[in-house]
C-alpha positions in Angstrom: 25.5 -20.1 -14.1 23.7 -17.7 -16.4 22.3 -15.6 -13.5 23.5 -14.5 -10.1 20.2 -15.5 -8.3 22.0 -16.4 -5.1 22.3 -12.7 -4.4 18.6 -12.1 -4.1 16.8 -10.8 -1.1 17.0 -12.6 2.2 13.3 -13.3 2.2 13.4 -15.5 -0.8 16.7 -17.1 0.3 15.2 -18.1 3.6 12.2 -19.7 1.9 14.6 -21.9 -0.2 15.0 -24.2 2.7 11.4 -25.3 2.5 11.3 -25.5 -1.3 14.5 -27.6 -1.2 12.6 -30.5 0.2 10.8 -30.8 -3.1 13.7 -30.3 -5.3 14.9 -33.9 -5.0 11.7 -35.2 -6.5 11.0 -35.7 -10.2 8.4 -33.8 -12.2 5.4 -35.0 -14.0 1.6 -34.7 -14.0 -1.2 -37.2 -13.4 -2.1 -39.6 -16.2 -4.7 -37.5 -18.1 -4.0 -34.0 -16.7 -1.2 -31.5 -17.2 -1.0 -28.8 -14.5 0.3 -25.3 -14.9 0.6 -23.0 -11.8 -0.6 -19.4 -11.7 0.7 -17.0 -9.0 -0.9 -13.6 -9.2 -2.6 -11.0 -6.9 -6.3 -12.0 -6.8 -6.9 -9.8 -3.7 -5.2 -6.6 -2.5 -4.1 -3.4 -4.3 -3.2 -5.2 -7.5 -6.2 -7.5 -7.7 -7.6 -5.8 -10.8 -4.4 -6.6 -12.7 -4.3 -10.1 -11.1 -7.8 -10.9 -12.4 -6.8 -9.8 -15.9 -3.8 -12.0 -15.7 -6.0 -14.9 -14.6 -8.4 -14.3 -17.4 -5.5 -14.3 -19.9 -4.1 -17.6 -18.6 -7.5 -19.3 -18.4 -8.4 -18.2 -22.0 -5.2 -19.6 -23.4 -5.8 -22.9 -21.6 -9.4 -23.1 -22.6 -8.5 -22.6 -26.3 -5.8 -25.2 -26.1 -8.1 -27.7 -24.4 -10.8 -27.1 -27.0 -8.2 -27.9 -29.7 -7.4 -31.3 -28.0 -5.1 -30.3 -25.2 -1.5 -31.4 -25.1 -0.9 -34.9 -26.6 -4.5 -35.6 -25.8 -4.2 -34.5 -22.1 -6.3 -31.8 -20.5 -4.5 -28.7 -19.1 -5.5 -27.6 -15.6 -4.6 -24.3 -14.0 -3.7 -24.3 -10.3 -4.2 -20.7 -9.2 -2.7 -19.2 -6.0 -3.2 -15.6 -4.6 0.0 -13.9 -3.7 -1.9 -10.7 -2.7 0.8 -8.6 -4.3 2.9 -9.2 -1.1 6.4 -10.5 -1.2 6.0 -12.6 2.0 2.8 -14.2 0.6 4.6 -14.7 -2.7 7.3 -16.8 -1.0 4.6 -19.0 0.6 2.8 -19.4 -2.7 6.1 -20.2 -4.5 6.8 -22.9 -1.9 3.4 -24.4 -2.4 3.6 -24.5 -6.2 7.2 -25.6 -6.3 6.7 -28.6 -3.9 3.8 -29.9 -6.1 5.7 -32.1 -8.6 2.7 -32.3 -10.8 2.9 -28.6 -11.6 5.3 -28.3 -14.6 5.7 -24.5 -14.8 4.3 -21.4 -13.2 2.9 -18.2 -14.8 3.7 -15.4 -12.4 4.3 -13.4 -10.5 2.9 -9.9 -11.4 4.7 -7.5 -9.0 8.5 -7.4 -9.3 8.9 -7.8 -5.5 6.9 -11.0 -5.6 8.8 -12.4 -8.6 12.0 -11.7 -6.8 10.7 -13.3 -3.6 9.7 -16.5 -5.4 12.7 -16.7 -7.7 15.1 -18.5 -5.4 12.4 -21.0 -4.5 11.5 -21.8 -8.1 15.2 -22.0 -9.1 16.1 -24.3 -6.3 13.1 -26.6 -7.2 14.0 -26.4 -10.9 10.6 -25.1 -12.0 10.1 -22.3 -14.5 8.4 -19.1 -13.5 7.5 -16.8 -16.3 6.3 -13.4 -15.3 3.6 -11.5 -17.2 4.2 -8.2 -15.4 7.6 -7.8 -13.6 9.8 -5.2 -15.3 12.3 -4.4 -12.6 15.9 -4.6 -13.6 16.6 -6.9 -10.7 14.6 -9.7 -12.3 17.4 -10.0 -14.9 19.6 -11.7 -12.3 16.8 -13.8 -10.7 17.9 -17.2 -11.9 18.0 -19.7 -14.8 14.4 -20.7 -14.3 13.0 -17.1 -14.2 11.7 -15.6 -17.4 9.4 -12.7 -18.3 7.4 -11.7 -21.4 7.5 -8.1 -20.5 10.6 -6.0 -21.2 12.7 -4.3 -18.5 12.0 -0.8 -17.4 15.3 0.1 -19.1 14.0 -0.9 -22.5 10.8 1.0 -22.3 12.5 3.9 -20.6 15.0 4.3 -23.5 12.2 4.3 -26.1 10.1 6.8 -24.0 13.1 9.1 -23.4 13.9 9.2 -27.1 10.3 10.0 -28.0 10.0 12.6 -25.2 13.2 14.5 -25.7 14.5 13.9 -29.2 11.2 13.9 -31.1 8.8 15.9 -29.0 11.5 18.3 -27.8 10.7 18.4 -24.0 13.6 19.6 -21.9 12.2 20.0 -18.3 10.8 16.7 -17.0 8.6 16.1 -14.0 8.3 12.5 -12.8 5.6 11.1 -10.5 5.9 7.5 -9.5 4.3 4.9 -7.3 6.3 4.2 -4.2 7.4 0.6 -4.8 10.1 -1.3 -6.7 8.3 -0.9 -10.1 7.7 2.8 -9.8 11.1 3.7 -8.5 12.8 1.6 -11.2 10.9 3.3 -13.9 11.4 6.8 -12.4 15.2 6.2 -12.2 15.3 5.0 -15.8 13.3 8.0 -17.0 15.5 10.4 -15.2 18.7 8.8 -16.4 17.7 8.3 -20.0 16.2 11.8 -20.5 19.3 13.2 -18.9 21.5 11.5 -21.4 19.6 13.3 -24.1 20.0 16.7 -22.5 16.8 17.1 -20.6 16.6 18.0 -16.9 14.4 16.3 -14.2 12.9 19.2 -12.3 10.6 17.2 -10.1 10.8 13.6 -9.0 8.2 12.6 -6.4 6.6 9.4 -5.1 3.0 8.6 -4.3 1.5 5.7 -2.5 -0.5 3.1 -4.4 -4.2 3.8 -3.8 -3.7 7.6 -3.3 -6.6 9.8 -4.4 -5.3 13.4 -3.7 -2.4 14.5 -5.8 -2.8 18.3 -5.3 0.4 18.7 -3.2 2.5 16.9 -5.9 0.9 18.8 -8.7 1.6 22.1 -7.0 5.3 21.1 -7.1 5.0 20.2 -10.7 3.4 23.5 -11.6 6.0 25.5 -9.7 8.9 23.6 -11.4 8.0 24.9 -14.9 8.1 21.3 -16.3 6.9 20.9 -19.8 6.1 17.2 -19.6 5.0 14.8 -16.9 6.2 11.2 -16.9 4.2 8.8 -14.7 5.7 5.6 -13.4 2.6 3.8 -12.2 -0.6 2.1 -13.1 -3.8 3.4 -14.6 -5.9 4.1 -11.6 -3.6 6.8 -10.2 -2.8 8.0 -13.7 -6.4 8.7 -14.4 -6.8 10.7 -11.1 -3.6 12.7 -11.8 -4.8 13.6 -15.3 -8.2 14.8 -13.9 -6.5 16.8 -11.1 -4.0 18.4 -13.5 -6.9 20.0 -15.2 -8.2 21.3 -11.9 -4.7 22.7 -11.1 -4.1 24.6 -14.3 -1.9 21.9 -15.9 -4.5 20.5 -18.4 -2.2 21.4 -21.3 0.8 19.6 -20.0 1.8 16.4 -21.9 1.5 13.1 -19.9 3.7 10.2 -20.9 3.8 6.6 -19.6 4.5 3.0 -20.4 2.4 -0.1 -21.0 1.3 -0.4 -17.3 -1.4 2.3 -18.0 -2.8 0.5 -21.0 -6.2 -0.4 -19.7 -9.8 0.5 -20.5 -10.0 1.5 -16.8 -7.8 4.5 -17.5 -10.3 5.9 -20.0 -13.3 4.9 -17.8 -11.9 6.7 -14.8 -10.2 9.6 -16.5 -12.7 10.5 -19.2 -11.7 13.4 -21.4 -8.8 14.2 -19.1 -6.7 11.3 -20.4 -7.1 12.1 -24.1 -3.6 12.9 -25.5 -1.7 10.7 -23.1 1.2 9.1 -24.9 2.7 5.7 -24.0 4.9 2.9 -25.1 3.2 -0.5 -25.2 3.4 -4.0 -26.8 -0.2 -4.8 -27.2 -3.0 -3.0 -29.0 -6.5 -4.2 -29.8 -6.1 -2.5 -33.2 -2.8 -4.2 -34.1 -2.8 -5.9 -37.5 -0.9 -8.8 -35.8 -2.9 -11.9 -36.5 -2.2 -13.4 -33.1 -3.3 -10.2 -31.4 -6.6 -10.2 -33.3 -7.2 -13.8 -32.5 -6.7 -13.0 -28.8 -8.8 -9.9 -28.8 -11.7 -11.7 -30.5 -11.6 -14.7 -28.2 -11.2 -12.5 -25.1 -14.2 -10.4 -26.0 -16.3 -13.5 -26.6 -15.2 -15.0 -23.3 -15.4 -12.0 -21.0 -17.4 -9.4 -22.8 -14.7 -6.7 -22.7 -11.6 -5.5 -24.5 -8.5 -7.0 -22.9 -5.8 -4.9 -21.3 -2.0 -5.3 -21.6 -1.6 -7.7 -18.6 -4.2 -10.1 -19.9 -2.3 -10.2 -23.2 1.1 -10.7 -21.5 -0.4 -13.6 -19.4 -2.0 -15.1 -22.5 1.4 -15.1 -24.2 3.2 -16.5 -21.1 0.8 -19.4 -21.0 1.1 -20.1 -24.8 4.9 -20.3 -24.3 4.6 -22.7 -21.3 2.2 -24.9 -23.2 4.4 -24.9 -26.3 7.4 -25.9 -24.2 5.5 -28.8 -22.6 4.2 -30.0 -25.9 7.6 -30.0 -27.5 9.9 -30.7 -24.6 7.8 -33.1 -22.6 6.5 -33.2 -19.1 9.8 -32.6 -17.4 10.6 -29.3 -15.6 14.3 -29.2 -16.6 13.5 -29.9 -20.3 10.8 -27.2 -20.3 13.4 -24.7 -19.0 15.9 -25.7 -21.7 13.2 -25.3 -24.4 12.1 -21.9 -23.3 15.6 -20.6 -22.9 16.1 -21.2 -26.6 12.9 -19.6 -27.9 13.6 -17.2 -30.8 10.8 -15.5 -32.6 7.7 -16.8 -30.8 4.6 -15.0 -32.1 2.0 -14.0 -29.6 -0.6 -11.3 -28.8 2.1 -8.9 -27.6 4.4 -9.3 -30.6 7.4 -11.5 -31.5 9.3 -12.8 -28.4 12.9 -13.9 -28.2 14.6 -14.6 -24.9 18.2 -13.5 -24.2 20.7 -15.4 -21.9 19.1 -13.8 -18.8 15.5 -14.9 -19.6 14.6 -11.3 -20.5 12.4 -10.9 -23.5 13.5 -8.9 -26.6 10.7 -6.9 -28.2 10.2 -3.5 -29.9 7.4 -1.4 -28.4 4.6 0.4 -30.2 4.0 4.1 -29.7 0.4 4.9 -28.7 -1.8 7.8 -27.8 -5.3 8.1 -26.3 -7.4 9.8 -29.0 -11.1 10.3 -28.4 -11.1 7.8 -25.6 -9.3 5.1 -27.6 -5.7 3.7 -27.4 -4.4 4.4 -30.9 -1.2 3.4 -32.5 0.6 6.5 -33.7 3.8 4.7 -34.9 4.7 1.1 -35.2 
């Protein structure tokens, strides 16, 4: 098989037993409705991102329904809350996989949740396409597991080249959230900057939801680092940026990846986040026609500028609907169609899937200037 998904965590493997009961059934939706599953954290620490993902999915479906649906049928989203918890994700995956009327699933957000659900979806033969899981482990998650976000390794390589080769930083401090995502990104940043001759002088974890970073920033200051790479989301990044100014580190360059692309970063961090550099795949200012169509529709629907995960979810949903429209209402045929996608144009760029279900895209380079995410190099 293309992926070694049988080697996944024991949690997901145990849950296969339940999902297996559904695998023997066929797939298909009710006469006038086509169902797509959504698995995302609607409560818990990642709820803000989960809601953005739900918005992106719902918008894509609404636009498609207004255009006549799929072959005259209305698309319906069946949303489940995985709470950002791997145990809950397994439960959600079982529920969605056992419902034969659900043709594919957009989700999960957290890498640990995607990995927990992967054996279940693969055993049931239903596609899951993640809008936010970038862990390297997802590469081997199964034939039915896809993602529209690149791996940590891809963004880490681009970020390292920018950081070391072009900006000239040699002493790197890394602060990362204490989970699979944060550690994966931190390890990639350390490895890739090291290959280019830089040295990691601090590498420290923080808990999601932390508000006081003074101890960690004291270590950063003592290390004589000349750049700080953050492997985390926008809430903590905003607080770190503000507290850096309070700790005499206001002139140090902060760098990150697309996980910090959100208006909330600017709202929370104010002037302190100006100058942050990041790699990303979505920009409200992109001249990509699909991006502009998405931004306009999102603002009209929700009254705000979309963030990166809303855009990823929108694209994931477009891909699922395209597959259903062209391959039919059959789970196995949907998987075959998506696995062959090459050059799909969406809000986050042009997507092609490799043999592992990982998306191939080239990121943008961005900087926050005067409170606005600005493309500095395409």
